[in-house]
N, C-alpha and C positions, 0 to 999 in steps of 0.2 A: 259212308265210310268214315271212321274216326281217323284223326290225324295226330301223329306223334311228332313234336318238334324238338330237335336236339342241336346243340353245337358240338362240333368235332374238330380236333386238332391234328394237323399233320406236322409233327415235330421232326425235322430232318437234320441229320449230321452226316456230311459227305454223302455217301450213297445208302445210308441207313435211315430207317424210320422207327420212331419210338412206339412200342406196344406195351400195354399193361395186362397183367395176369389177374383174373378174378380170384379173390380169396375163396378157396373152397370149390372153385370151378363153377360153371354155369349150371342152372337148374336142369337143363336138358342133358348135361353131361357130355356134350358133343365137342365143344371147343373151349379154349382157355384164354386166348389172348384177344385184345381189341384195341382200337384207337382210343385215346382219351376223349370221352364223350360224356356230356351232361345235359341236364335240363336247364331251361331258362326260367328263373324264378320270377314271381310277380313283381313288376316294376323295373325289371332289368332290361337293358338293351343286349343284343346278341354278343357284342364284343365284351361287355361287362361280364356276362355269363361265362364266356370263354376264359377270360383272365381269372375269374373266381375258380372255375373248375381246375385249371392248371395249378393254382395255388393250393387248393384243398387236396388234390390227388397227389401232387408231386412235391409240395413244399417249396416250390420255386416260383418266383415272380416272372411274369412275362416281359421280355425286353421289347419285342416287336411282334406285331401280328398283321396279316393282310388277308382280306377276304379272298378266298380262292374259288369258291363255288357255292351254289345253292342247288341241291339235288333232291329229287323225289323218287320214291320207289315203294312198292308194296311188300309187306312181309310175305315170304314164301310159305311159312309154316303156321300162320295165324288164321284160325277159322273165323275170327271176328272181323277180318278184312281191315286191318289197320294200315293206313298209309303213313309213310315217313317223309318228313321234310327235314333234311340235314343241312345246316349252315356250316360250311367247311372253311376253316382258317389255316393258312400257313403260319406257324408259330415259331418264333425264335425264343428259346428259354434264356433266363438270366444266368449269371455266372455261378449261382449257388449249386451245391451238389443236390441231386435228386434224393428226396427222402419220402418214400411212400408212407402215406398216413391214412387214417380212417379204416373202416371195415370193408370197403368195397374191393380194394386191390391188395394183393400180397407181394407182388414182385413186378419188375419191368425188364425189358430187354430192347436192344437196338438190333433190328433185323434188316437184311438187305432188301431194298425196294424191288429189286429184280426177282426176288423169291416170293413175291406177294401171293402168287397163285398156289404155292405149295405151303404157305404158312398156316399154322393152326389158329385160324381167325374165326370170330363169330360172323354170322352171315351179313349183318349190317356193315361191319367194318370192311369186309371183303367187297361188298357192293360199292362202298364209298371209294375204295382204292381203284376198283375197276373203272368206275365212271369218271373219276377225276383224271385218271391216267390216259383216257382215250379222248378227252375233249380237245378239239382242234381249234376252236374259236373262243377267246377269252377277252374280257374287258379288264384292263389294268386298273385294279382298285388301289386307292391310296394306302400307304403303309402307316400303321398306327404305332408311333413310338411312345412308350409309356415311361413316364418319369418314375424312377425308383425312390421309394420312401421306406426306410427300414422300420418305421413305426406304424405303417399302415399298408395293407395289401393294395396293390396297384388298381384292382378292380373297383375300389371305392371312390376313385377320383371322380369329381362331379363334372358337369358341363355337357351332359348328354341331352338330347331332345328327340322327339318322335314327330315326324311329319306325315300326315295322311294326305294323299293327293288323289284326285279323280278328274275325269273328263267324260263328257257325254254328248251325244248327238241325237236329235230327234228326227229320225229319217235315215240317217247313216248312208250317204251324207245328208245333212240338214242343219238347221239352227243348232249351234253347239256352244258349250261353255266349259269352263274349268273351275276347280275348287281345291282348296287346301285347308288343313286344320292342324295347328302346331301346338303340342303340349310339351312342357318341361319334364325333367327327370322326376319331379315330385307329383306329376299328374295334372298340374294346373295349366289351363289354357293360356298360351302366349299370344296367339294371333289366329285369325281365320279370315277367309275371303274368297271371292270368286270373280270371274270376268266373262263377258260374252265374247265369243271368238268369231262369230260370223257363220258362214255356211261351209262346213267341213265334215270330215269323217270322225267316228268315235276313236279310232286308233290314234289319229293325229291329236285329237283333243286330250287323250290320256297323256301323251308326251308333253303337250303344252301345260297340263296340270302339274306334271313333275318339274318342268322347267320353272314354273312360277313358284312352286314350293321350295325349290333350291334357292331361287333369288330371294325369297322372303326369309329363309333361314340364314342366308349370308348377311342380309340386311340387319337381322337381329343380333348378329355377332356370334351365331352358333357355329361350332367347329366339329362336333362329333354327333352325327345325326343318323338316325335310322328312319328310312322311308318305308311306308306301307301303302300298297296299292292293290285294288281288286282286278287289275289287268295282268293276267298271268303271262300273256304274250310279252308285254313290256318288261315285266320283272325278269323273265327268262332271257330276254335280249340284253338287259343291263348286267345280268350275271354271266353272260357269255355262253348260255346254253344254246341260243339260236342267234345266227347272224342277222343283221338288219339288211334286208334286200329291197324293201320298198323305197323307191326314190323320193316319195313325198315325205318320208320320215328322216332321211339322212341329215338334212340341215339342222333340224331341231335336236336330233340325236347327238350330233357333234357339239351343239350348243350345251346340251346336258353334260357331256363329258368334260367340257371346259369348266363348267360350274362345279362339278364334282371334284376337280383337281384343286379347288380352293378350300376344300374341307380337309381336316386332319383325319377324319374317319367317316366313311360312307358305307352303308349297307342298305339293301332294299329287299323286302320280304312280301310275298303274296299273302293277302288276307281275304276271307270271304266278303262278299258285298255287304252283308249285315254288320260287319265290323268296320265298315267305312262310311257309315251313315252321315257323319258330320260333313265330310268333304263332298259327298254326294248331294247333300242339302244345299251346299254353296253353289254347286253346278246348276241345280234346278232353279235356285233363286236368281242367279245371273241371267239365265235364259228367260224366265218368267218376267223379270223386270224389263228386259229388252222388248219382249213381245207386247207388254202392256203399253210401253212408250210408242211402239209402232202402231198400235191400235188407236191411240188418242189422236 
């Protein structure tokens, strides 16, 4: 199944939410309004993309944003079986007046959130509103405050980095290790490493990998960081999709939340295993080196 990744904004004012009207309507001709939604361009972090989308579509800079949710769903009307991963942000707009630009949208409106089920929405936006409004468990993500610069759109501010983390166990439980791989906004490697964890489970190793990645990012002075992991369970737990119920995870989970609070911006996204090869290699290197020492 192919996957479509988008950032989407929940811009709220009192009890209303901002919707945009497609110029000329949708191809299907069924619905006209949608939440501000856009692609992540090559080299962008999700919050950079969100700020850019707001600026391009509305002509307004983003004052604050906070990661609200990461949700997945399948298109109901796509024969090609496209899956969707939507990174949802609560967005506070700047003080400028909204000015719709470009060819994508022709108008906007503020609609009552309570009327979401009866609004003329496209299917993806309706799904986002339904899922986010029914979530009972959430992780409180740090609020990103963006410095306003009239000469430069806020989304071009530097200081972003991406951290790939991984953890693995041979035997589950068995000999385990962690790994991390950190790259800057320009794609250059900043640091990589791994460590042997002893005899534990793969799920615990994944959390220790994330914890180590956080500690290394903080040590490097990074403040706005996007984490990527091939552990869907951990990603969903950190994004509030699932609660952490396993007692063996609770302590390291709480340690991770404390480290996240030291960052100005945090997001975590699930990636396929083949996109996490560098961190995975560090896991295996750490385990292999320990096993060789034990054999000598």
